[in-house]
C-alpha positions as a Python dict, from the first residue, in 0.01 Angstrom:
ca = {
    (1, 'M'): (0, 0, 0),
    (2, 'A'): (-240, 247, 164),
    (3, 'H'): (-337, -5, 433),
    (4, 'F'): (28, -87, 501),
    (5, 'L'): (116, 282, 527),
    (6, 'E'): (-169, 330, 772),
    (7, 'H'): (6, 81, 999),
    (8, 'M'): (357, 213, 948),
    (9, 'V'): (293, 572, 1055),
    (10, 'F'): (209, 442, 1403),
    (11, 'M'): (565, 310, 1432),
    (12, 'G'): (723, 626, 1565),
    (13, 'S'): (828, 966, 1431),
    (14, 'E'): (1140, 1181, 1449),
    (15, 'K'): (989, 1376, 1738),
    (16, 'Y'): (845, 1071, 1916),
    (17, 'P'): (1065, 782, 1798),
    (18, 'Q'): (932, 508, 2023),
    (19, 'E'): (732, 252, 1825),
    (20, 'N'): (361, 269, 1900),
    (21, 'D'): (419, 579, 2114),
    (22, 'F'): (83, 722, 2010),
    (23, 'D'): (-110, 409, 2106),
    (24, 'A'): (67, 389, 2442),
    (25, 'Y'): (12, 759, 2515),
    (26, 'I'): (-359, 734, 2440),
    (27, 'S'): (-406, 410, 2634),
    (28, 'K'): (-234, 538, 2950),
    (29, 'R'): (-474, 832, 2957),
    (30, 'G'): (-792, 633, 2912),
    (31, 'G'): (-844, 721, 2548),
    (32, 'F'): (-904, 523, 2233),
    (33, 'T'): (-755, 530, 1884),
    (34, 'N'): (-790, 335, 1563),
    (35, 'A'): (-765, 371, 1186),
    (36, 'S'): (-920, 222, 875),
    (37, 'T'): (-844, 217, 504),
    (38, 'D'): (-1094, 165, 224),
    (39, 'C'): (-1060, 193, -153),
    (40, 'E'): (-1025, 572, -160),
    (41, 'H'): (-967, 701, 193),
    (42, 'T'): (-765, 635, 507),
    (43, 'T'): (-921, 756, 832),
    (44, 'F'): (-742, 801, 1164),
    (45, 'Y'): (-939, 883, 1477),
    (46, 'F'): (-899, 906, 1854),
    (47, 'D'): (-1070, 1031, 2166),
    (48, 'I'): (-893, 1158, 2476),
    (49, 'Q'): (-962, 1364, 2787),
    (50, 'E'): (-972, 1732, 2702),
    (51, 'K'): (-673, 1816, 2921),
    (52, 'H'): (-457, 1590, 2703),
    (53, 'L'): (-588, 1715, 2368),
    (54, 'L'): (-297, 1944, 2273),
    (55, 'S'): (-24, 1692, 2353),
    (56, 'T'): (-216, 1420, 2170),
    (57, 'L'): (-268, 1636, 1862),
    (58, 'D'): (105, 1708, 1859),
    (59, 'R'): (183, 1336, 1856),
    (60, 'F'): (-87, 1267, 1598),
    (61, 'A'): (43, 1535, 1362),
    (62, 'Q'): (381, 1365, 1349),
    (63, 'F'): (218, 1078, 1157),
    (64, 'F'): (207, 1316, 863),
    (65, 'I'): (508, 1540, 926),
    (66, 'K'): (806, 1308, 982),
    (67, 'P'): (711, 945, 1045),
    (68, 'L'): (1014, 719, 1077),
    (69, 'M'): (885, 416, 886),
    (70, 'K'): (1208, 227, 949),
    (71, 'K'): (1296, -68, 731),
    (72, 'E'): (1318, -304, 1029),
    (73, 'A'): (959, -218, 1126),
    (74, 'I'): (831, -346, 792),
    (75, 'T'): (869, -710, 894),
    (76, 'R'): (668, -667, 1212),
    (77, 'E'): (389, -462, 1061),
    (78, 'R'): (328, -682, 762),
    (79, 'E'): (270, -963, 1010),
    (80, 'A'): (2, -741, 1164),
    (81, 'I'): (-148, -689, 818),
    (82, 'E'): (-149, -1065, 767),
    (83, 'S'): (-328, -1114, 1101),
    (84, 'E'): (-598, -868, 999),
    (85, 'F'): (-631, -1042, 665),
    (86, 'Q'): (-678, -1381, 829),
    (87, 'L'): (-941, -1236, 1063),
    (88, 'A'): (-1121, -1084, 765),
    (89, 'L'): (-1129, -1403, 558),
    (90, 'P'): (-1440, -1555, 721),
    (91, 'N'): (-1630, -1224, 704),
    (92, 'D'): (-1908, -1266, 448),
    (93, 'E'): (-1913, -898, 351),
    (94, 'N'): (-1540, -901, 282),
    (95, 'R'): (-1571, -1217, 77),
    (96, 'K'): (-1854, -1065, -126),
    (97, 'E'): (-1653, -750, -196),
    (98, 'Q'): (-1354, -952, -310),
    (99, 'L'): (-1576, -1161, -534),
    (100, 'F'): (-1713, -846, -697),
    (101, 'S'): (-1359, -714, -745),
    (102, 'S'): (-1267, -1026, -936),
    (103, 'F'): (-1536, -942, -1194),
    (104, 'A'): (-1377, -610, -1294),
    (105, 'Q'): (-1168, -576, -1606),
    (106, 'T'): (-799, -651, -1570),
    (107, 'G'): (-607, -333, -1494),
    (108, 'H'): (-910, -147, -1360),
    (109, 'P'): (-863, -6, -1006),
    (110, 'A'): (-1169, -201, -892),
    (111, 'S'): (-989, -526, -971),
    (112, 'K'): (-708, -466, -724),
    (113, 'F'): (-659, -667, -407),
    (114, 'V'): (-711, -405, -137),
    (115, 'W'): (-623, -582, 187),
    (116, 'G'): (-257, -674, 164),
    (117, 'N'): (-108, -989, 314),
    (118, 'L'): (223, -1176, 330),
    (119, 'V'): (192, -1276, -34),
    (120, 'T'): (172, -917, -159),
    (121, 'L'): (398, -759, 105),
    (122, 'R'): (667, -1027, 138),
    (123, 'D'): (657, -1308, -116),
    (124, 'N'): (601, -1096, -428),
    (125, 'V'): (829, -802, -348),
    (126, 'H'): (1182, -748, -218),
    (127, 'D'): (1210, -562, 114),
    (128, 'D'): (1418, -283, -39),
    (129, 'K'): (1161, -227, -313),
    (130, 'L'): (874, -233, -62),
    (131, 'Y'): (1055, 21, 156),
    (132, 'E'): (1116, 247, -143),
    (133, 'E'): (758, 227, -271),
    (134, 'L'): (615, 284, 77),
    (135, 'H'): (801, 614, 111),
    (136, 'K'): (707, 718, -243),
    (137, 'F'): (342, 646, -169),
    (138, 'R'): (350, 859, 147),
    (139, 'E'): (520, 1151, -28),
    (140, 'R'): (265, 1133, -311),
    (141, 'H'): (-56, 1095, -114),
    (142, 'Y'): (2, 1223, 240),
    (143, 'S'): (-13, 1590, 148),
    (144, 'A'): (-189, 1865, 345),
    (145, 'H'): (-403, 1977, 52),
    (146, 'R'): (-553, 1628, 24),
    (147, 'M'): (-632, 1586, 394),
    (148, 'R'): (-921, 1687, 617),
    (149, 'L'): (-904, 1731, 994),
    (150, 'A'): (-1194, 1747, 1240),
    (151, 'V'): (-1140, 1834, 1607),
    (152, 'Q'): (-1430, 1832, 1852),
    (153, 'A'): (-1402, 1959, 2210),
    (154, 'R'): (-1576, 2196, 2450),
    (155, 'L'): (-1289, 2443, 2425),
    (156, 'P'): (-1337, 2782, 2256),
    (157, 'L'): (-1306, 2777, 1878),
    (158, 'D'): (-1009, 3015, 1893),
    (159, 'T'): (-828, 2773, 2122),
    (160, 'L'): (-894, 2478, 1893),
    (161, 'E'): (-775, 2679, 1593),
    (162, 'K'): (-456, 2766, 1783),
    (163, 'Y'): (-397, 2400, 1868),
    (164, 'V'): (-442, 2289, 1509),
    (165, 'T'): (-214, 2562, 1373),
    (166, 'M'): (56, 2481, 1628),
    (167, 'C'): (51, 2109, 1559),
    (168, 'F'): (-23, 2076, 1189),
    (169, 'A'): (145, 2377, 1026),
    (170, 'D'): (441, 2163, 918),
    (171, 'V'): (244, 1891, 741),
    (172, 'P'): (399, 1891, 391),
    (173, 'N'): (203, 2004, 89),
    (174, 'N'): (329, 1871, -244),
    (175, 'G'): (62, 2054, -444),
    (176, 'L'): (22, 1759, -679),
    (177, 'P'): (-313, 1693, -848),
    (178, 'P'): (-508, 1378, -760),
    (179, 'S'): (-441, 1060, -953),
    (180, 'N'): (-582, 1066, -1305),
    (181, 'F'): (-833, 792, -1385),
    (182, 'I'): (-957, 950, -1708),
    (183, 'E'): (-880, 633, -1902),
    (184, 'F'): (-1156, 456, -1711),
    (185, 'K'): (-1417, 732, -1751),
    (186, 'G'): (-1715, 628, -1959),
    (187, 'G'): (-1602, 269, -1981),
    (188, 'V'): (-1777, -42, -1859),
    (189, 'S'): (-1579, -154, -1558),
    (190, 'F'): (-1742, -494, -1526),
    (191, 'D'): (-1777, -594, -1891),
    (192, 'T'): (-1625, -938, -1837),
    (193, 'P'): (-1748, -1296, -1891),
    (194, 'A'): (-1716, -1360, -1517),
    (195, 'F'): (-1964, -1081, -1446),
    (196, 'R'): (-2234, -1242, -1662),
    (197, 'K'): (-2278, -1544, -1441),
    (198, 'I'): (-2484, -1634, -1137),
    (199, 'Y'): (-2283, -1723, -828),
    (200, 'K'): (-2403, -1908, -522),
    (201, 'V'): (-2177, -1836, -227),
    (202, 'K'): (-2192, -2048, 84),
    (203, 'P'): (-2176, -1805, 378),
    (204, 'F'): (-1991, -1858, 702),
    (205, 'K'): (-2289, -1717, 889),
    (206, 'D'): (-2645, -1848, 865),
    (207, 'V'): (-2760, -1557, 649),
    (208, 'S'): (-2908, -1544, 298),
    (209, 'Q'): (-2882, -1237, 76),
    (210, 'V'): (-2988, -1132, -271),
    (211, 'C'): (-2757, -876, -433),
    (212, 'A'): (-2854, -678, -739),
}
């Protein structure tokens, strides 16, 4: 869900409702933007000419203030997720990580499928339920007290502080504690029969590795 949400916040906001407005704004001004999601964090980043920094920060902040995340955009963006998944399939590092995940105990967070594809985002869930869970996930996890922001420019520190305050003051803060994984503390995550075997994996690339 985190990876899917990463994609959906790019699909317009109440203030800037055009889909992919942020990407288009950055591109037209010679900048660059991207995002990535791993098991515990989602990272958004961009670079832009200094003269466009304030307007870009304002657009960026809307990802977290009032993203639209319209139901009709779900269909298009899960196709994008599927494309990324297909591109990742022949990557040996990704295949190794997924193999390791399959060794974890059932129900453990490490056993989850982290990419997302059409099976998980279309075939195994109704659109209405996906839409509902997507918004719940954002409200739960996209909270100011759980975020970190770094802004680098040659401008005076007071100016940068002013920019950040202007743009990000309205990011919601739900004050909720982080998810509780106490049930997994002290346990053996990979105490499974599958973990006690030797696997020989044929790589896509002509590379041999020993993992311990």
